[in-house]
N, C-alpha and C positions, 0 to 999 in steps of 0.2 A: 136775574141772578146777580147779586152784588159782586163787584170786581170784574164782571165780564165786560168785553168790549161793547161800546154802544151799538155797533153795527151787527152784533151777533144776532142771527136770525132775520136780519133786515137787508140782506145782500140784494135781493130783487128791488127793494125800494131804493137803495143806494144807486143801483144801476139806472133807475128812473131819474133820480136827481142828477146823475152825470149826463144823461140824455137831455134833461132840461137845461143844464149848464151849456151844453153844445148848442142847443136851440137859441138860448139867450145870446150867446156869443154871435151866432149867425144873424140874429135880429140887429144887433149893434153894427155888424159889418154891412148889412144891407142899408143901414141908415148912414153909412159913410165913416164909421169909426174904424180905427186900427185896433184890433183886439188881441190880447195875450190871454190864453187860457192856462189855468194852473190845475194840477191834479195832485192833491195832498196825499201823502202816505199816512198821515195821522193828524188829528185835531184834538187839542187838549184845552179845556176851559181853564182859565187862570183868574184868580188864584185857585190852586188846588185846596182841598179842605185842610191839609197839613200846613200849607203856606199861609192860609187865612188864620189858622190858630196861632202860628208864630207871629203874624202881623198884629193880632190882638194884643200880644205882649209887647211888641216893638212899636206899634203905632201906625204902620202903613204897609201896604203891599207893594211889591216891586212892579208887577205887571197885572193889568186888568183887561181881559179879553180872551183872545184865542191864539194859542201857540200852534202854528201850522207848519208841519214838516213837508218840505218839497224836494223833488228830485233835483240834483245839483244843476242840471242844465236849465231847468225852469226857474230855479232861484236866480241863477246868473242873468237870465234874460230879464226877469222882473226887476232885479237890482239895477241893471244898466238902464232900463226904461225909467225907473223912478228917479235915479240920479240925474238923468238927462232932463227930466221934467221939473226939477228943482222944487219938489213938494206940491206940484199942481194937482195931485190926486186928492181932492178935498170934497168930492161929492160921491154919493153912492146910491144904488138901488139894491134892494134885497127882496128876494122872493122866498117865502117860508111855507113849509109843510111839516106836519107832525105825523108820527106813527108811534102810538103808545106814548111813552115818556121821552122819546127821542125827537128833537127838533132838527130839521134839515133846512139848510139855507143855500141859495145861490146868490152870491154877492157880485155886483158889478161896480168896481171903483172907477171913477171917471176923472180924467183931466180934460175938462171941457174945451179949453182954448187950444189944446194940442190935438184934440180929436182922438185921444187914446183911452182905452178901457182895459181893465184887468178883471177877468171873470174867474171866480173860483167857488167851490162848494165848501160849506162848513157843516158840522153836525155836533150835537152834544146831547147828553142824557140829562134831563132836568134834575133828576135826583142826585147827580154828581156835580151839577153846576150851581148849587145853592150859593156859595160865596160870590161867584161871578154875578149871578142874578141880583143878589142883595146889593152888592156894591154898584152895579150898573144903575140900579134903581135910585141909589143915593147920589151918585156923581153925575148922572146924565150923559155919560160917555163910555165908550168901549174902544178897544184897539184890536187889530189883527196883526200878529207878529209872524211874518213869513221868515222861514229859516231853512238852511241846508242841514243835512244830517250832522255835520261836525259843529253846528251852532256857532260858527266863527263870525257870523255877521247876521244882521236882521234888516228886513224892510218892514216898516211899521205904517199901517194905515189907521187913521183915526176916524171913528164913527161918532160924530158929535151928537147925533140923535140915535140912541141905541134901540129905540122902540121896535123898528123892523127886525131886529135881531133877537128880540126877547120872545118867549112863548106867547102864543095867541092870548090876548086879553090882559097881558102884563105890560105896564108902562113905567117909564122912568119919570119921576116927578121933579127931580132937581135939575138945575142948570149947571153950567160949568163952574 
């Protein structure tokens, strides 16, 4: 149904994704990594259709990727971690699954030298993520924007190769 939340009717699948996230975090820990797990309250693909339409008139979008709402304590923890790492989170792994038109991801951002990983789930409905998917295919990059409820600050992770975040069979052809 148009306008419904992407997770509507998929709560059991989402629970499985969260369990996969926990298992992924544990695998990193067993390999010697220090892991921070995040539990989003909501994930919005950017740009939204309305923002993409405005950008067509103005020439560019403000943000391209995923807007991820986090609990305040989790945001503060990841913000502190990323500030201390001075931008070292520049590699990632992504694990993808789909149920209908909804794409589910478990992302592990890595700061290799520091032995730090940040693991979090994402989701989006392909039918609502058209502008994101088109622009990711054109630009060859996506971002994850982590934020608290008051949107007073953001932590931004860059995914230079967005292919693992795109629906199965879709690839980005452009470079940076």
